C-alpha positions in Angstrom: -17.2 -16.8 -1.9 -15.1 -13.6 -1.8 -17.2 -10.4 -1.5 -15.7 -7.0 -2.3 -17.1 -3.6 -1.6 -17.5 -2.0 -5.1 -17.0 1.8 -5.0 -19.0 1.9 -8.3 -22.2 0.3 -6.9 -21.6 1.4 -3.2 -22.2 -2.2 -1.9 -20.5 -5.5 -1.3 -20.8 -7.9 -4.2 -19.8 -11.5 -4.9 -16.5 -11.3 -6.8 -16.8 -13.3 -10.1 -13.8 -12.9 -12.4 -14.4 -12.0 -16.0 -12.3 -15.0 -17.0 -12.9 -18.0 -14.6 -9.9 -18.7 -12.5 -7.9 -15.5 -13.2 -7.9 -11.9 -12.1 -6.6 -8.8 -13.8 -6.0 -5.9 -11.4 -4.6 -2.4 -11.9 -3.6 0.0 -9.1 -2.5 3.6 -9.4 1.1 3.8 -8.2 3.5 6.6 -7.3 4.4 9.9 -8.9 8.2 9.7 -8.4 9.6 13.1 -7.5 10.0 12.7 -3.7 10.2 10.1 -1.0 7.1 7.9 -0.4 4.9 8.9 2.5 2.6 7.1 4.9 -0.3 7.4 2.4 1.8 5.6 -0.2 2.7 3.0 2.3 -1.0 2.2 2.8 -1.6 1.8 -0.9 1.4 -0.4 -1.3 0.6 -2.7 1.6 -3.2 -2.8 1.1 -3.1 -4.0 -2.5 -0.1 -6.3 -1.8 -2.4 -7.9 0.7 -5.2 -8.1 -1.8 -3.1 -9.8 -4.5 -1.7 -12.2 -1.9 -5.2 -13.3 -0.9 -6.4 -13.6 -4.4 -3.5 -15.9 -5.2 -4.0 -17.9 -2.0 -7.6 -18.4 -3.1 -6.3 -20.3 -6.1 -6.7 -17.5 -8.6 -4.2 -16.6 -11.3 -3.5 -12.9 -10.9 -2.0 -10.4 -13.3 -1.2 -7.3 -11.1 -0.2 -4.0 -12.7 0.9 -1.0 -10.6 2.0 2.0 -12.7 4.7 4.7 -12.2 4.0 8.3 -13.2 7.4 9.6 -14.3 6.3 12.7 -16.1 4.0 15.5 -14.8 4.2 19.1 -13.6 5.7 18.4 -10.2 8.4 16.2 -11.7 9.3 18.9 -14.2 9.4 21.6 -11.5 11.5 19.5 -9.1 14.0 18.5 -11.8 14.4 22.2 -12.8 14.9 23.2 -9.2 17.5 20.5 -8.7 19.2 21.3 -12.0 19.1 17.7 -13.1 17.4 15.7 -15.8 13.9 14.2 -15.4 15.3 10.7 -15.9 18.0 11.3 -13.2 15.3 12.5 -10.8 12.7 9.8 -11.5 15.2 6.9 -11.6 16.6 8.0 -8.2 13.1 8.1 -6.5 12.0 4.9 -8.2 15.0 3.3 -6.5 14.0 4.8 -3.1 10.4 3.6 -3.7 11.6 0.1 -4.3 13.7 0.1 -1.1 10.7 1.3 0.9 8.4 -1.3 -0.6 10.9 -4.1 0.0 11.3 -3.1 3.6 7.5 -3.3 4.1 7.4 -6.8 2.6 5.6 -5.7 -0.5 6.0 -8.1 -3.5 6.7 -6.6 -6.9 3.7 -6.4 -9.2 3.7 -8.5 -12.4 4.0 -5.3 -14.4 5.3 -1.9 -13.4 4.9 0.3 -16.5 6.2 3.9 -16.6 4.1 6.5 -18.3 6.9 7.6 -20.6 7.0 4.1 -22.0 3.4 4.3 -23.2 3.2 7.5 -25.2 2.2 5.7 -28.5 -0.7 4.0 -26.7 -1.8 7.3 -25.2 -1.8 8.9 -28.6 -3.8 6.0 -30.0 -6.4 6.4 -27.3 -6.7 10.1 -27.8 -7.2 9.6 -31.5 -10.1 7.2 -30.8 -11.7 9.7 -28.5 -11.4 12.4 -31.2 -12.9 10.0 -33.7 -15.8 9.3 -31.3 -16.5 13.0 -30.9 -15.3 13.2 -27.3 -12.0 15.0 -27.7 -11.1 18.4 -29.3 -8.1 20.6 -29.7 -8.6 23.9 -27.9 -7.3 27.3 -29.1 -4.4 26.9 -26.6 -3.2 23.8 -28.5 -4.2 21.4 -25.7 -6.4 18.4 -26.5 -9.3 18.2 -24.1 -12.0 15.6 -23.2 -15.5 16.9 -23.6 -17.1 15.9 -20.3 -20.7 16.8 -21.1 -20.6 14.6 -24.2 -20.0 11.4 -22.2 -23.2 10.0 -20.7 -22.9 8.8 -17.1 -20.0 11.1 -16.1 -20.0 11.1 -12.3 -21.2 7.5 -11.8 -18.2 6.5 -9.7 -17.9 9.6 -7.5 -21.7 10.3 -7.3 -21.1 13.9 -8.5 -23.6 15.5 -10.9 -22.2 17.5 -13.8 -24.7 20.3 -13.0 -23.4 20.5 -9.4 -19.8 20.7 -10.4 -18.5 24.2 -10.7 -15.3 25.6 -12.1 -12.7 25.9 -9.4 -13.8 22.8 -7.5 -10.9 20.5 -8.3 -11.4 21.5 -11.9 -8.8 23.6 -13.8 -10.2 26.7 -15.4 -8.9 27.3 -18.8 -10.3 29.8 -21.3 -9.4 27.5 -24.1 -11.8 24.8 -23.0 -15.3 24.5 -24.4 -16.5 23.9 -20.9 -14.7 24.5 -17.5 -15.3 20.8 -16.6 -13.3 19.5 -19.6 -10.0 18.0 -18.7 -6.7 17.8 -20.7 -5.6 14.7 -22.6 -2.6 16.2 -24.3 -0.7 19.3 -23.3 0.9 21.5 -25.9 4.7 21.8 -25.4 5.8 24.6 -23.1 9.2 26.2 -23.4 11.9 24.2 -21.5 9.6 21.2 -21.0 10.1 17.7 -22.4 7.8 16.8 -25.3 6.8 14.1 -27.8 5.5 14.6 -31.3 1.8 14.0 -31.9 -0.9 14.7 -34.5 -1.8 17.8 -32.5 1.8 19.1 -32.3 4.6 18.6 -29.8 3.5 18.0 -26.3 3.1 15.6 -23.4 0.3 13.6 -21.9 -2.2 14.7 -19.3 -2.2 12.8 -16.0 -5.5 10.9 -16.5 -4.8 9.4 -19.9 -1.8 7.4 -18.8 -3.7 5.0 -16.6 -6.3 4.3 -19.3 -3.6 3.6 -21.9 -1.4 1.4 -19.7 -4.3 -0.6 -18.1 -6.0 -1.3 -21.5 -2.7 -2.3 -23.1 -1.6 -4.7 -20.3 -5.0 -6.0 -19.1 -7.4 -5.4 -21.9 -10.3 -3.0 -22.5 -12.4 -4.6 -19.7 -10.8 -6.0 -16.6 -11.7 -7.1 -13.0 -10.3 -4.7 -10.4 -9.0 -1.2 -10.3 -7.6 0.2 -7.0 -6.1 3.2 -5.4 -6.4 5.7 -2.7 -9.8 7.3 -1.9 -8.4 10.7 -2.9 -8.1 9.4 -6.5 -11.8 8.6 -6.8 -12.5 12.1 -8.2 -11.4 13.3 -10.6 -8.7 10.8 -11.6 -10.7 7.6 -11.6 -13.9 9.3 -12.8 -11.9 10.6 -15.8 -10.3 7.2 -16.5 -13.8 5.7 -16.8 -14.9 8.5 -19.2 -11.8 8.1 -21.4 -11.7 4.3 -21.5 -15.4 3.7 -22.0 -15.7 6.7 -24.4 -12.9 5.2 -26.5 -13.8 1.5 -26.4 -17.6 1.5 -26.1 -17.5 -1.2 -23.4 -17.4 -1.4 -19.5 -14.0 -0.4 -18.2 -13.7 -2.1 -14.8 -16.1 -4.4 -12.8 -14.8 -3.6 -9.3 -13.4 -0.4 -8.0 -11.5 -0.5 -4.7 -10.4 2.5 -2.7 -8.4 2.5 0.6 -9.3 5.1 3.2 -7.4 8.3 4.1 -4.5 8.5 6.5 -4.8 10.8 9.5 -2.2 11.9 12.0 -3.5 12.2 15.6 -7.0 12.6 14.1 -5.9 15.3 11.7 -5.5 15.0 7.9 -1.9 14.4 7.0 -0.6 17.5 5.3 2.8 19.2 4.7 1.2 22.5 5.6 0.2 21.2 9.0 3.7 19.9 9.7 2.3 16.3 10.3 3.7 14.8 7.1 5.7 11.6 7.5 7.7 9.7 4.9 8.1 5.9 5.2 11.8 6.6 5.9 10.9 8.9 8.8 8.8 6.2 10.4 11.3 3.4 9.8 14.0 5.3 11.7 12.0 4.5 14.9 9.9 1.4 14.0 10.6 -2.0 12.5 9.1 -2.1 9.0 7.0 -5.2 9.9 5.5 -3.2 12.7 4.4 -0.5 10.2 3.0 -3.2 7.9 1.1 -4.8 10.7 -0.2 -1.4 11.9 -1.6 -0.8 8.4 -3.3 -4.2 8.2 -4.9 -4.1 11.6 -7.2 -1.5 10.2 -9.8 -2.3 7.6 -8.5 -1.0 4.2 -11.6 1.2 3.7 -11.6 2.9 7.1 -9.5 5.9 8.0 -6.0 5.0 9.3 -5.1 7.1 12.4 -1.3 7.3 12.8 0.3 8.2 16.2 3.3 7.0 18.1 0.9 5.4 20.6 -0.8 3.4 17.9 2.6 2.3 16.5 3.8 1.3 20.0 0.7 -0.8 20.4 1.2 -2.4 17.1 4.8 -3.2 18.0 3.7 -4.8 21.3 0.9 -6.8 19.6 3.2 -8.1 16.9 5.8 -9.1 19.6 3.1 -11.2 21.2 2.7 -13.2 18.0 6.4 -13.7 17.7 6.6 -14.6 21.4 4.1 -17.4 20.8 6.2 -18.8 17.9 9.4 -18.6 20.0 7.7 -20.5 22.9 6.8 -23.5 20.7 9.3 -26.0 19.4 10.2 -25.3 15.8 8.5 -27.4 13.2 10.8 -29.3 10.8 9.3 -27.2 8.0 6.3 -24.8 7.7 3.5 -27.0 6.6 0.7 -25.9 4.2 -2.2 -24.2 6.0 -4.8 -26.6 7.2 -8.0 -24.9 6.0 -10.2 -27.2 8.1 -8.7 -26.0 11.4 -11.1 -23.6 13.2 -8.8 -20.6 13.3 -8.1 -21.0 9.6 -11.8 -21.1 8.9 -12.3 -17.8 10.8 -9.3 -16.3 9.0 -10.7 -17.3 5.6 -14.2 -16.1 6.4 -12.8 -12.7 7.4 -10.6 -12.3 4.3 -13.5 -13.3 2.1 -15.6 -10.6 3.7 -14.1 -7.6 1.8 -10.6 -8.4 3.0 -11.5 -7.9 6.7 -7.9 -7.9 8.0 -8.9 -6.8 11.6 -11.0 -10.0 12.1 -8.3 -12.0 10.3 -5.7 -10.6 12.8 -8.1 -11.4 15.7 -8.0 -15.1 14.6 -4.2 -15.0 14.6 -4.2 -13.8 18.2 -6.6 -16.5 19.3 -4.4 -19.0 17.6 -1.3 -17.6 19.3 -3.0 -18.1 22.6 -3.5 -21.8 21.7 0.1 -22.0 20.8 1.2 -20.5 24.1 -1.0 -23.0 26.0 -0.1 -26.1 24.0 3.4 -25.4 22.8 2.3 -27.3 19.7 4.8 -27.2 16.8 1.8 -27.9 14.4 -0.2 -25.0 15.6 2.8 -22.7 15.5 3.3 -23.7 11.9 -0.4 -23.0 11.3 0.1 -19.5 12.9 3.1 -18.8 10.7 1.3 -20.0 7.6 -1.8 -17.9 8.1 0.2 -14.8 9.0 2.4 -15.3 6.0 -0.7 -14.8 3.8 -0.6 -11.2 5.1 3.1 -10.9 4.7 3.7 -11.3 8.5 5.7 -13.5 10.8 8.2 -14.6 8.2 11.3 -13.9 10.4 13.1 -15.7 13.1 11.2 -15.0 16.3 14.3 -14.4 18.4 15.7 -12.1 15.7 12.6 -10.0 15.7 12.2 -9.8 19.4 15.8 -8.8 20.0 15.9 -6.4 17.1 13.0 -3.9 17.8 14.1 -1.4 20.4 11.6 0.7 22.2 11.1 4.0 20.2 12.7 6.9 22.0 14.9 4.7 24.2 18.6 4.6 23.7 19.3 1.4 21.9 21.5 -1.0 23.8 23.7 -3.3 21.7 23.4 -7.0 21.8 26.9 -7.3 23.1 26.2 -4.9 26.0 23.0 -6.8 26.9 24.8 -10.2 26.9 27.6 -8.7 29.1 25.0 -7.5 31.7 23.1 -10.9 31.6 26.5 -12.6 32.4 27.1 -10.1 35.2 23.6 -10.8 36.6 24.2 -14.6 36.4 27.5 -14.1 38.3 25.8 -12.0 41.0 23.1 -14.7 41.5 25.8 -17.4 41.8 27.5 -15.4 44.6 24.0 -14.8 46.1 24.1 -11.0 45.5 20.4 -10.8 44.7 20.3 -7.1 45.1 22.8 -6.6 42.4 21.0 -9.2 40.2 17.8 -7.3 40.6 19.5 -3.9 39.9 20.8 -5.3 36.6 17.4 -6.7 35.6 15.8 -3.3 36.5 18.4 -1.4 34.5 17.9 -3.6 31.5 14.1 -3.1 31.7 14.5 0.6 31.9 16.5 0.3 28.7 13.7 -1.6 27.0 15.1 -5.1 27.5 13.0 -7.8 29.2 14.8 -10.9 30.7 13.0 -14.3 30.7 14.5 -16.9 33.0 13.8 -20.5 32.2 15.2 -24.1 32.6 17.5 -23.5 29.6 18.9 -20.3 31.0 18.1 -16.6 30.5 16.6 -15.3 27.2 15.9 -11.7 26.5 13.8 -9.6 24.1 13.1 -5.9 23.4 10.2 -4.6 25.5 
């Protein structure tokens, strides 16, 4: 049985869907005003892996990942660029889709935009007001009354009495309590707005996820995911809003992926160690980045460095080399779940999506493929890796298409000309020249492999 670490209970629990045979899952997506960074890549890949394994386990999945297309940063960036909010957000949604596709991330079943769900947000705020949990402040904003919701802090473990104004809480003199958070912001000059019972305004950040998830998945659903940085206050506030409005449990399992660090330091623009997905893909194949993310357990910190990416590239190349060495199967067969490596893989994935152990099973299977040259085992390797979104390409194409980072990329045509020159040198018994060509190619990140069928090559 699948076990998932539940951030709400702080322990692994057997995953039992609310509706037998089906799973409803919501993940907090991107705020679209800039390019996606490495932290976004981790969220995209991790929960893509989760939904793939749930489906592979025979469950029917409804996966929702939202888009925040209205907030303070979006408004400020659009003003700075002298463009409309729609122009800005549409452009960066397009860039986000390109990045996700490059990383092999499948589209969610639903990808709602906040601006499409204003009526649902207003309905939710009206319910909260009716239930005595929302009030309009003297500033015109509508706020949630934190102290009136029993159990606030149960996800993050934070006590209301320990929380003080200024600690990730906006201080506003119009609030009844500094801990209260905004549900509806009164319209400010020059900002977009929508009509509401409380006057023209726009939604607060937290309310959008409660409204979209309940509309698409119901008031009570199975899994809610996102980055660890969202646990408080965003997810804590979602629980308060949703349960305060509907008087029922909101989510059964909360999943949070760990932080991203750069050379053991927190990723931060101020520290100058901030990387967008596009920055990284200028040097590394996108499948290498996906593999790098999945080699770490989703709850552990992910430490990014060139050395770790280089290691991931070499490790993934070993898997592709095993596939290349085996005769191709007529077609990729379904995974044989009785085969020992598949059993190990399944046990790892059912243990809170333990992808490091699942990848270890893939490497052991690759060793078997190298020894046996079995088309059947190669098909098994490709099938299991495919459940992680890996090894879906032609091995030769991958091995010849991933240059060593930092090395000047040599074209395929130039490589093949040098291989032909080396063959000619060997035929005239000029072995010194043949060795010189091999050494020169190796220095350029190209490895030659001589065999009975001739000379093949791959990127180092």
